[in-house]
N, C-alpha and C positions, 0 to 999 in steps of 0.2 A: 173537315178534311183531316184525316189521320196522316200527318206528314211523314211519320216514320215508315209507313207502308207505301206511301205514294212517291216520296222523294228519295229514291235510292241512286247511288252513284253509278256512272258519271253523269252529272247534271249539265245540261247544255246552256251556254251563254253565247248566243249567236252574235255575229258581227252586224254592223249596219253598213250596207254597201252604198257607195257614192259613185255618181257618174263623173266623167272627166270635167263636166261643166258644173260640178258641185251641187247636184240634186240627189235626192234619195233614189237609188235604183230599186224601185219596188218590185220589178220583175225578178231581179237577181235575189232580192230578199225572200221572195216566195219560194224560189228554188232552194235557197239555203235552208230555210226553215223546214221545208219538206224533207230535205236530206237529213237534217238533224233528227227529225221525228222517226224517219225510216230506219235510221241507224240504231234506234232502240233506247234513246234517252227517256227517262220517266218524267221529266219536267223541262220546260223551256223558260229561261230568264232573259227576256227581251229588253233592249235599251238599258243595259246595265253598264258596268265598267268596260267590258270587252266590246259592247255595242256603242261606245262613245256617247253615253247619255249626256255628258256635259257639253257636247258639241252640237246638240240638236236644238232647233227652235221648238216652241210649243206645238206648232202646227205639224212639224216633222215628227215630233214625238207621237202625236196622235195617229199619224199615218202609219208609223212603224208598228205601234201596238195593235192597231186595228187590223193591219194585214197579218200579223203573227197570229192573232186570235182567229181570224177567218181561215188561214191556212191550216192551223192545227185542228180546227173544227171539233173541239171537245175531246180529242183523243188522249191528250195529256194536259195537266195544268199549265197555264201560262202566267208567269209572274212578270211584272214590269218594274223596272227601276224607277225610283222617285228620289229626289234630292234637291240640293241647293239650300237656300235659306228656308226658315220655317214656313213662311207664307207661300213661297214658290213650291216647296215640297207638298204642302196641302193641296195646291192647285193641280200638281201633277198626279197626286193620288186620286183626286176627283176625276181627272181625265182618264186615268187608267181604268177606273170603274166604269166610266161612260163607254170606253172602248171595248169592254167585255173581258178584261183581265180577271183571272181567278184570285190573284193576290199581288202584293208588291214587296219589293226589296228596298228598304229605306237606307239610302247611301249616306255617308257622313255629311254633316252640314257644311255649307260653303265657308272655307277659310278660317272661320272663328274657332279659336281654341277655348276650352272650358274645363271644368271639373267633371268627374263622373256624375255628380248631382245635376250639373248644368246640362250634360248630354241627356240625362233622363228627362229633364224638363223639356228639352227640344223634342224628344220622342213623344212625350205626352201631348205637346202642342200639335204636332203633325197628325197624330193618329186619332185624336179624340172623337172625330166624327167619321172615322173610316168605315165604309161599308165592306171593306176587304180585309182578309187576314194579312198581317204585316210581319215580315222577317227583318230584323234590325241587323245592319252590317256594321260590325265593330272593326274599324280600321283608321289609320292615320290619326286625325284629331278627334275621332269618336271612340273614346275609351271608357269602358265601364269597369267597375270592380264587383266583387261578389254581392255586396249589398244592393247596388243599383241594378245588377242583372236580376237578382231575385225580385226586385220591385217591378220588373217587367211583367211578372206573372199576374200582377194586379191590374194590368191593362188587357182586357179581354181581346182587343184587336191584335195584340202582339202575340204571335204563335211560335217565334223562334229567334235564334241569334246566330248570325254568321260571323266567324272570326277570321279576320285578315291580319292580325297582329303577329301571330306566331309565337307568343309567349305561352308555351305549353304548360308551365307550372301555374301561371295565373288562370289559364283556361281550365285546368284541372280543378282549381279552387272554385271557379264559377260553376262548373258542372256539378261538382260535389255539393256545393251550397244549395243549388236548385233541387237536385235529386233527393237530398236528405231533409229538405225543409218541411215536409209534411203539408205543403201547399196543395190544394185540390188539383192544380195543373202541373205539379212537379214531374210526374211520370210522362206526361204527353208533350211537354215543352221540347221544341226541336232545336238541335245544335248542328251546325254545318261548318265544315272546314273550308274557308274561302281564301286561303293563301294562293299567291300566284304559283302556277304549276303545282297544284295541291297534291298531286300524286306523290311528290317527294316526301311529304309529311303525313301521308295517309296512315301508315303504320303507327306512327306516334300518336296521332289523334284517335285512332281506334282504341288504343290502349287506355285512353282517358274517357272513353264512352262517346266519342264523336265519330260515327261511322260514315256519314255522308260527306261528300265533297263536290265542289264545283270543278269543272274541267274545261280549261281553255283549249286543251288538245282536241276536245270533241268538236270544236269549230272547224278544224282543218284535217284531222286524222282520227275520225271516230273509231275506225277499226282498231287502232292502237289503244285508244282510251278504253274501249270495252274489253279488249284482251287483258289489259292491266287490271281492270276492275274484277273481271272473272277470276283472274289468277289470285288476286287478293282475297276474294270471297272463298275460294276453294282451298286456300293454303298452299298454292303452287309457288313456293318461295323461289324456285329456280327460275321461273318465268318472270316473276316480279323483279328479281335481281338482274336478269338479262335485259329487261326493258329499262330498268333504271340506268344500267351501265351504258347501254348502246344508244339510248334515246333521251330519257328524261333528264339525266344529269348534264349531258352536253347541251340539251335545249335550254336548261336553266342557266348554264354558264354563258351561253350566247345571249340569252335574254338580259342578263345582268350587265352586258357590256355598254348598253346605251339606255338612259332613262326613257321610259315610254315604250320600250320594246315588248312589254307584256301585252300590248295591243298591236303594235306595228308588225311584230313577227307573226302573230296569229293571222293578220290580214295577208302577209306575204305567203304564209303556208297555204291559205285558202286559194290564193292566186296560183300557186304551184300545183294545186289539185284541180285547176281548170275553172275556178269560180271567179267571175269578174267582179270582185268586191270593190275595186277601185282603191283610191288612196285613203290615208287617214286625214283627218282635219287637224289644223294647228290647235294647240301647240305641239302635238305629237309630230314626230319626224319619221319619214320613210326609212325602212331598213336599207342599209347600204348594199349595193350589188354583191359585194364579196360575202356579206352576211347572209343574203338570200341563197347564194350558192352553198354556203355552209349549212344552212337550214335544210336544203334539199338533200345534202349528204346525211344529215342527222335523221331525217325522216326515212330515208332509204335504209340506213343502218338499223333503225327500229324495226322496220318490216322484215329485214333480213334476219334479225334476231328472233322475231316471232316465227318466221318460216322454219328456221333451224330447230327451234324448240318443238314445233309441231311435227317436223320430220323425225326428230329423235324419239318422240312419243308415238309415232305411227299414226298421227291424226290426219 
């Protein structure tokens, strides 16, 4: 799988819908996944952070991944989140393969902090028997340095690195170390910007050679996510700036008011769009009513900015 040609932004990270009596709403999930594919994403990352991976039982995880694979039906790649402790992550990886996923995103290990060498050892332990390609998620307690990132290229199962730390200088060192290493896989190793509301940092990451990014916005406003991505690709700086000012910066400010809103607000946004995704599971908290009202205004402002730009351009 040539990830550079397959995984182009904005990449979709769907929600996991729950019913009011705390079951997986599989019918809603099928609609949600179909909407994400129809909107034009090039890859689906199911049961990851936005999909509340840590809140799912193993049985629920298998249900969610299986349904996503069935709904997508081979149209685009489906990556499944795996994580927890090393033994649990290996079990999840095996489940993802059994359920038909095309690859996995390895989330940070549960709770334990370590050195970059220790994180590399964790990755080696989890992926050593993997039948699927693995993208490693660098975030929170999972931190690599240029040397350990380069060592990932010696693990044939590992095909890429997603960055959720936001240290652009360190990420530049990692990218440059890999690309100039002379390793046979140096040119094809895949890098992905995985910061919350990654559109905010998309320009900076492009400048260091990381063009792909995940988009939580795609889960509730794919029209705005794609408009931003197209503007970025075409060099339409006026539209990029307009969407940043009217939509993305206010969204990030609202997201930062409460811990966990990176998921809770996305679910609230999906509900505003008419999708019955239900509540978040603890320890996440629901968005406050006044924040949901503010979110609705922010989404409307983003669409108004997009419409005004198109009208100005005669589109």
